[in-house]
N, C-alpha and C positions, 0 to 999 in steps of 0.2 A: 355868069351871071344874069345876063339878059335872058337867057333861057330859063331860068327860072322865076323870075319875072314872068314871060308870056304863060309857063305852063302853073303859074298860079293864076292869071287871067283866064283861064280857060277853064280851072278846077272851079273859079269864082260863080264863072257864066253857069257853068255847067250846074252850081248849086241855086244859082237864080230860076234857071228854068224848072228843074224838079222845087225850089218854094213855090213859082205858081203853076202849077200843075195842082202840089198840095191843095193850095189854095181857092183854087178853082174846084177842088171834088169837094172840099170842104162846102165852099158858098153851094155847087150844088144837092150837098147834103142838108144844107139849113135851107133851101130853098121852099116851102109849105106848098108850091103847087108841085114841084118834085115829086116831095113828099106825097103828095097826096097822088097824086100819079105812080109810084109805088105802089103806095098801097092797094088802089084798085088792079093791079097787077096782081099785088100780091092775091088777092081777093079772087078774081078773075082763075088764077092758078090752084085755087084752095078749091072751086067748081068746078072746075076741069078734072082735080082728084077726086073729090069725092064723085062724078058722075063714072069716072073709071070706074073705083072701087064699088060702087051700086052694078054696074056691067060684071063685074069679077062676078059679086056675087052671086048673082043671078046665074053666071056659064057654070060656078060651083054648084050650086041647086039641077041643074043641069045634069053636070058631071055625077054628080051622087045620084040622083035617080036613076040615071042608065045602069051606073054602075049595080045599084039593085036590084036592075031587073036582070041584068048581067047573072048576076052572082041567082038567080033563080032558076034562070036557064038551067048557068052548067047545077045547079041541085038536081032542077028535075034531066039534064043529062046522065049524070050520074046516078041516078033514080032509074033509070031504060038500060046503063053498061050493068050494074047489079043483076035486073032482070034477065038481060043479054047472056051474064053471067050463069046463072044458078038453070035457064037453059040449056048449055050449052055442057053443064054440068051433069046435068040430067039428061044429056043424048049420050054423053060421053058414057056414063055409067050402063044404057041400056044397052050400047054398045059392047061393053066390058063383058 
């Protein structure tokens, strides 16, 4: 019977400690200074994310321009290869 009382008291102590932690969390959330600080932190986070997105947009534009230049170079090389193939075919016909 004594063990049951000891276990019940231990459980009650854990419940009290848990309730105190919850109460502290509720008080902190209700604290206007803490809430304002949280809002400022959120605004700072959003500002950093906007800066990051702007940087990504600029980088995307740069990559797209580079891709366009590379596509143009590939097209020019393809045209040169086609001309070279025509010349090689003409030379092959002369030797035949």
